[in-house]
C-alpha positions in Angstrom: 0.0 0.0 0.0 1.3 3.4 -0.8 0.6 6.4 1.5 1.2 8.9 -1.3 -0.9 8.8 -4.4 30.0 36.4 -12.5 28.6 40.0 -12.1 28.6 42.5 -9.3 26.3 41.3 -6.5 22.9 42.8 -6.5 21.4 43.0 -2.9 17.9 43.6 -1.7 16.8 43.7 1.8 21.1 35.9 3.8 25.3 28.0 3.4 24.8 27.7 6.8 27.8 29.5 8.3 28.6 29.6 12.0 29.4 33.4 12.1 27.9 35.5 9.4 29.9 38.3 7.7 27.6 40.9 9.3 28.4 39.5 12.8 32.2 39.9 12.2 31.5 43.5 10.9 29.6 44.4 14.0 32.3 43.0 16.3 34.8 45.1 14.4 32.8 48.2 14.6 32.3 47.8 18.4 36.1 47.4 18.8 36.9 50.5 16.6 34.3 52.6 18.4 35.8 51.6 21.9 39.2 52.7 20.6 37.8 56.0 19.3 36.1 56.7 22.6 39.4 56.2 24.5 41.3 58.4 22.1 38.8 61.3 22.5 38.7 61.0 26.3 42.6 61.5 26.2 42.3 64.4 23.9 39.3 66.5 24.9 39.2 68.7 28.0 35.8 70.2 27.2 33.3 68.5 29.4 30.3 69.3 27.1 32.2 68.0 24.0 33.0 64.9 25.9 29.5 64.3 26.9 28.1 64.8 23.5 30.8 62.5 22.0 30.0 59.8 24.7 26.3 60.0 24.1 26.7 59.6 20.3 29.0 56.7 20.9 26.6 55.1 23.4 23.9 55.3 20.7 26.3 53.5 18.4 27.0 50.8 20.9 23.2 50.2 21.4 22.8 50.0 17.6 25.6 47.3 17.6 23.7 45.5 20.4 20.5 45.3 18.4 22.3 43.3 15.7 20.3 40.1 14.9 22.4 37.0 14.3 21.5 35.3 10.9 22.2 32.3 8.9 22.9 32.3 5.2 21.6 29.9 2.6 22.3 29.5 -1.1 19.5 29.4 -3.6 20.1 28.2 -7.3 17.4 28.9 -9.8 17.0 27.9 -13.4 14.4 28.9 -16.0 14.3 27.2 -19.4 11.9 27.1 -22.3 12.7 23.4 -23.4 10.3 23.7 -26.5 9.0 20.1 -26.1 12.5 18.7 -26.3 13.7 15.6 -24.2 16.3 16.4 -21.7 19.9 16.1 -22.5 21.8 13.1 -20.7 23.9 15.5 -18.6 22.5 18.5 -16.7 25.4 18.9 -14.2 26.8 22.1 -15.7 23.5 23.8 -15.3 23.4 23.1 -11.5 26.8 24.0 -10.2 27.0 20.9 -7.9 30.5 21.8 -6.8 30.0 25.3 -5.9 31.2 26.7 -2.6 29.5 27.5 -0.3 27.2 24.7 -1.3 23.6 25.1 -2.5 20.8 24.6 -0.1 17.7 25.0 -2.4 17.1 24.4 -6.1 14.1 25.8 -7.9 13.8 24.9 -11.5 11.0 26.4 -13.9 10.5 24.8 -17.2 8.1 26.0 -20.0 6.9 24.0 -23.0 7.5 20.6 -21.5 6.0 18.1 -24.0 2.3 18.2 -23.2 0.9 16.1 -26.2 -2.2 14.2 -24.8 -0.7 10.7 -24.7 2.6 12.1 -23.3 0.8 14.3 -20.7 -1.3 11.3 -19.5 1.7 9.1 -19.1 3.5 11.8 -17.1 0.6 11.9 -14.7 1.0 8.2 -13.9 4.8 8.5 -13.4 7.4 11.2 -13.3 8.0 13.1 -16.5 11.5 12.7 -18.1 12.6 16.2 -16.9 11.6 15.6 -13.3 13.3 12.2 -13.5 16.7 13.5 -14.7 16.8 16.3 -12.2 16.0 14.0 -9.3 18.6 11.5 -10.7 21.2 14.2 -10.9 20.5 15.9 -7.6 19.8 13.0 -5.2 23.4 11.7 -5.0 24.4 15.1 -3.6 21.7 14.9 -0.9 18.9 16.9 -2.4 15.2 15.8 -2.2 12.3 16.9 -4.2 10.1 18.8 -1.9 7.2 19.5 -4.3 6.4 20.1 -7.9 3.4 21.6 -9.9 2.5 21.3 -13.6 0.0 22.8 -15.8 0.3 21.4 -19.4 3.8 22.5 -20.5 4.7 24.7 -17.3 6.5 22.7 -14.7 8.0 23.9 -11.4 10.4 21.7 -9.4 11.7 22.4 -5.9 14.6 20.6 -4.2 16.2 21.1 -0.8 19.0 19.5 1.1 17.8 16.8 3.4 18.9 18.7 6.5 16.3 21.5 5.7 13.3 19.3 5.1 11.9 19.6 8.5 11.8 23.4 8.4 10.0 23.7 4.9 6.4 23.9 6.0 3.0 25.0 4.8 3.6 24.0 1.2 1.0 24.8 -1.3 1.0 25.0 -5.1 -1.5 26.5 -7.6 -1.9 27.6 -11.1 -3.3 30.3 -13.4 -4.4 30.0 -17.1 -4.1 32.9 -19.4 -4.2 31.1 -22.8 -7.3 31.5 -24.9 -9.1 34.0 -22.7 -8.0 32.1 -19.6 -9.3 28.7 -20.6 -6.2 27.1 -21.9 -3.0 26.4 -19.8 -0.5 26.7 -22.6 0.2 30.1 -21.1 -0.1 31.3 -17.6 1.8 30.4 -14.3 2.4 27.8 -11.7 3.6 28.7 -8.2 4.7 27.1 -4.9 4.6 28.9 -1.7 6.0 27.6 1.8 7.7 28.7 4.8 11.5 28.4 5.1 12.5 28.4 8.8 9.3 30.6 9.3 9.9 33.0 6.3 7.1 33.1 3.8 8.4 32.6 0.2 6.7 32.3 -3.2 8.1 31.1 -6.5 6.1 31.9 -9.7 7.1 30.2 -13.0 5.5 32.1 -15.8 5.0 31.7 -19.6 3.4 34.9 -21.0 2.1 36.0 -24.3 4.4 35.9 -27.2 5.3 38.2 -30.1 6.8 41.7 -30.3 3.5 43.7 -30.4 2.1 42.1 -27.2 4.3 43.8 -24.5 1.2 45.5 -22.9 -0.7 42.1 -22.8 2.3 40.5 -21.1 2.2 43.2 -18.4 -1.5 42.7 -18.0 -1.2 39.0 -17.7 1.6 39.3 -15.2 -0.5 41.7 -13.1 -3.5 39.4 -13.4 -1.5 36.3 -12.2 -0.1 38.2 -9.2 -3.6 39.5 -8.2 -5.6 36.3 -8.9 -3.6 33.5 -7.4 -4.7 32.6 -3.9 -3.5 30.5 -1.0 -5.2 29.0 2.0 -3.1 30.9 4.5 -4.6 33.9 6.3 -1.3 35.8 6.6 -0.3 35.3 3.0 -3.5 34.8 0.9 -2.0 36.3 -2.3 1.4 36.2 -4.1 2.5 39.7 -3.0 1.7 39.0 0.7 4.8 36.9 0.8 8.0 38.2 2.4 10.0 37.2 -0.8 8.5 36.6 -4.2 10.7 35.2 -7.2 8.9 35.6 -10.6 10.7 33.9 -13.4 10.2 32.0 -16.7 9.6 32.8 -20.4 8.3 36.3 -19.8 8.6 36.8 -23.7 9.6 40.5 -23.6 11.5 41.5 -26.8 13.9 44.1 -27.8 11.9 46.8 -29.7 13.0 49.2 -32.4 16.6 48.1 -33.1 17.0 46.3 -36.5 18.3 42.8 -36.8 21.8 44.0 -38.1 22.3 46.3 -35.0 21.2 43.5 -32.7 23.5 41.0 -34.0 26.4 43.4 -34.3 26.0 44.4 -30.6 25.7 40.8 -29.4 28.8 39.6 -31.5 30.9 42.5 -30.3 30.0 41.9 -26.7 28.1 45.2 -26.2 24.8 43.9 -25.0 24.5 46.7 -22.9 23.5 48.9 -26.0 20.3 46.9 -26.1 19.0 47.5 -22.6 17.3 50.8 -23.3 15.0 49.0 -25.9 14.3 46.0 -23.8 10.6 45.9 -23.3 10.7 44.7 -19.7 13.2 47.4 -18.6 11.0 49.9 -20.4 7.8 48.7 -18.8 9.4 48.9 -15.3 9.7 52.6 -15.7 6.0 53.0 -16.5 4.2 50.3 -14.3 4.5 50.8 -10.4 3.9 47.2 -9.6 6.9 46.2 -11.8 9.1 48.7 -10.0 8.8 46.7 -6.9 10.7 43.9 -8.6 14.5 43.7 -8.9 16.5 42.2 -11.7 20.3 41.8 -12.1 21.8 43.4 -15.2 21.7 41.5 -18.5 25.4 40.8 -19.2 24.6 37.5 -20.9 23.6 37.2 -24.6 19.9 37.2 -25.4 18.5 33.7 -24.9 16.2 33.3 -27.8 15.8 32.4 -30.6 18.5 29.8 -31.6 18.9 27.3 -34.2 18.6 24.0 -32.2 21.9 22.3 -31.3 23.9 25.4 -32.4 24.9 28.9 -31.0 23.5 30.6 -34.1 20.5 32.7 -33.8 17.4 32.0 -36.0 18.2 31.7 -39.7 14.8 30.7 -40.8 12.7 32.7 -43.1 11.0 34.5 -40.1 14.4 35.5 -38.7 13.1 36.4 -35.4 15.1 39.1 -33.5 17.2 37.8 -30.5 15.6 38.7 -27.3 15.9 38.3 -23.4 12.7 36.3 -23.3 13.8 34.2 -20.3 14.2 36.3 -17.0 14.4 35.9 -13.2 13.0 38.7 -11.0 12.6 39.0 -7.3 10.7 41.2 -4.8 11.0 41.9 -1.1 7.9 42.8 0.6 7.9 46.6 1.3 8.2 47.9 4.8 4.8 48.7 6.4 4.5 51.5 6.8 6.7 52.6 4.1 9.8 54.7 4.9 9.7 58.2 3.9 13.2 57.9 2.2 14.9 55.0 0.9 18.7 55.1 0.9 19.0 52.5 -1.7 16.3 50.6 -3.5 18.4 47.4 -3.8 18.8 47.2 -0.1 15.1 47.1 0.8 14.3 44.7 3.7 11.2 43.6 5.5 10.1 45.2 8.7 9.0 42.2 10.7 8.6 42.7 14.4 10.9 45.6 14.4 13.3 43.7 12.2 13.7 40.9 14.7 13.4 38.5 11.8 15.0 40.2 8.8 15.8 38.7 5.4 18.3 39.8 3.0 18.4 38.7 -0.7 21.7 39.0 -2.5 22.1 37.9 -6.1 25.4 36.3 -6.7 25.1 35.4 -10.4 22.8 36.0 -13.3 23.8 34.3 -16.5 22.8 31.8 -19.2 24.4 28.5 -20.3 25.0 28.5 -24.0 26.3 24.9 -24.1 22.7 23.4 -24.2 21.1 23.2 -27.6 18.1 20.9 -27.4 15.8 24.0 -27.4 15.6 27.2 -29.3 16.0 29.0 -26.0 19.1 28.9 -23.8 18.6 28.2 -20.0 19.1 31.1 -17.7 20.7 30.8 -14.2 20.5 32.8 -11.1 22.2 32.1 -7.8 21.2 34.1 -4.5 22.2 34.1 -1.0 19.2 34.4 1.5 20.5 35.8 4.8 17.8 35.4 7.5 17.1 34.9 11.1 15.3 31.6 11.9 11.9 31.7 13.5 12.5 28.2 14.7 15.2 25.5 14.5 13.6 22.5 16.2 11.6 20.0 13.9 7.9 19.2 14.8 8.7 15.6 15.3 11.8 13.9 16.6 12.2 10.3 15.2 15.0 7.7 15.8 15.7 4.2 15.5 16.0 2.0 18.5 18.9 -0.4 18.8 20.5 -2.3 16.0 18.5 -2.7 12.8 18.8 -5.9 10.6 16.6 -8.3 8.7 17.1 -10.9 11.5 14.7 -9.3 14.0 11.8 -6.9 14.4 13.0 -3.3 14.3 11.8 -0.6 16.7 11.6 3.1 16.4 10.6 6.0 18.6 8.9 9.3 17.6 8.0 12.2 19.8 5.8 15.3 18.9 7.9 18.2 19.9 5.4 21.0 19.1 1.7 20.9 18.6 0.5 20.6 14.9 -2.3 19.1 13.0 -1.3 15.5 13.2 -3.3 12.6 11.9 -3.5 8.9 12.2 -2.8 8.9 8.4 0.7 10.2 9.1 3.4 7.7 8.5 7.2 7.1 9.0 9.3 6.0 6.0 12.6 4.2 5.9 14.7 5.9 3.4 18.1 5.0 1.9 20.5 7.9 2.0 20.2 9.6 -1.4 16.5 9.2 -1.7 14.8 11.3 -4.3 11.4 12.3 -2.7 9.0 11.5 0.1 7.6 8.6 -1.9 11.0 7.1 -2.5 11.0 4.9 0.7 12.1 1.3 1.2 9.2 0.7 3.6 6.8 2.6 5.8 4.7 2.2 8.9 1.7 4.1 10.0 1.8 6.2 13.2 0.0 5.0 16.3 -3.6 4.3 15.8 -6.3 5.6 18.3 -5.6 8.7 20.4 -3.4 11.3 18.9 -0.1 11.7 20.8 0.6 14.2 23.5 3.3 16.8 23.2 6.6 15.2 24.4 5.1 11.7 24.5 7.6 9.1 23.4 5.8 6.6 21.1 7.5 3.3 20.0 6.6 1.5 16.9 7.8 -1.8 15.5 8.7 -2.6 11.9 8.1 -6.0 10.5 11.6 -7.6 10.0 10.6 -8.9 6.5 10.3 -5.3 5.5 14.0 -4.5 6.5 16.5 -4.4 3.6 18.6 -7.6 3.3 21.7 -5.7 2.5 23.3 -3.3 5.0 23.6 0.3 4.3 22.9 3.9 5.5 19.4 5.0 6.0 17.2 7.6 7.7 13.8 7.7 9.1 11.3 10.4 7.9 7.9 11.4 9.6 5.5 12.5 6.8 2.6 14.7 7.7 -0.6 14.0 5.6 -2.1 17.4 6.5 1.2 19.4 6.0 2.2 17.4 2.9 5.8 17.2 3.8 8.4 15.4 5.9 8.5 17.2 9.2 11.0 15.0 11.0 14.2 13.3 9.9 16.3 11.0 12.0 20.1 11.1 12.0 21.7 8.6 9.5 22.1 5.1 11.0 23.4 1.8 9.7 21.3 -1.2 8.9 23.3 -4.3 9.3 23.4 -7.1 6.7 21.3 -10.0 7.6 23.5 -12.8 8.9 20.9 -15.6 8.5 20.3 -14.5 4.9 24.0 -14.6 4.2 24.4 -18.0 5.8 21.4 -19.4 3.9 22.5 -17.7 0.7 19.3 -15.8 0.4 21.2 -12.6 -0.5 21.5 -12.2 -4.3 24.8 -11.3 -5.7 23.6 -8.0 -7.0 20.7 -5.9 -5.6 19.9 -2.5 -7.0 23.2 -2.5 -8.8 25.2 -3.1 -5.7 27.6 -6.0 -5.5 27.5 -8.2 -2.5 
């Protein structure tokens, strides 16, 4: 039974480091101010001057004391219109798997995934080819698919390091159709919202109207999507209620006015900045107030559309479509409330949550494209960010752990404890996962939680696992508590070893090769 059916950084007000850069800066500032105060006391004989300086420095010390310690996490985003193509065999260069500091979250938005009727139905029954290859590529590095949402050709995938899974909560996905007067899903948006260590974040993967002359329609569609999408959370019922929003995808904005010769000449000479002032999205941002709330890094990479497939050459067909930056990644920080009278620097906007007790800082590290992939007439666009934030909590809702030694020779035991009240259910379950598992349903076996009365907070509950369900071969595993109501793994055990079955080895029941692993 299955229980589941390299440009300058752009910052906008953070890797899990032990001491943040901000903390070191504050310590240094405190030290320098202390030195300055000592020098002034030695130099000044004027009591009034000395008092004023002391008062000013005291205020500076108080500001230092208000510094909130934060943790920094790395986000890697990809948008790619794949033009119904099958995925290439190797996607590693798209994902920067060896980057330092390491990535914590991957969010991947695809457009025009093959949605032919027969193919779409088969994808509903099992993972589509794009989801499969991303999971296959990321799972060996410890990334688990948290959720996904699809609307015809639009696909949004979210992966997280296993260590973060218990702190990703309140997950919800939705979609908006804008094709054929809102009745067809070939255009529109899919989104996922969730809380990450208590911070409300939303990702919106869009595919807007095509063609040069439809810039105003694209803006209207974008605004309609932002206003119409709704979520079942009172604090964040709409997209723009979230603390951080990332909007990305094939936004389809074109480069207006310039002729094809000037476009290609500017691109070939590496002077793409000459095209910025005619980019429709940049132009529209100057006119539309809601677009001005979104940030975007500078476009230092070549336009990503339209290419001859499997080449670096722009469109040579009879249509000869002009190159354009159709594929974009934007982000928005929820403005302070009430808004500040003056803003020192727009790119440093931060949320004002509980007098900044829980700030979040978004810094774009990279915004580029990967020209090496040729399966589509679009090139993929990549953006990496650091999210520096203070955690609202750092304790999982459920603590789960194995008891004693686990092997196929005897019944296995596990304990779980509800550490904080949540909407638990007798339909919750605990899965046994091999290290490197791909998603919540990728378990070796599972057991239902205790039947009958729901557990009390801090109550230790013990459950047995049938020995016949324990893997024959030894290996490293984790236990994961899955909440049916929260639709996520809310408790993960430490990694533990399952011992190889001695009786099975003696009776030669262990096959020579299981799952590709030699005995």
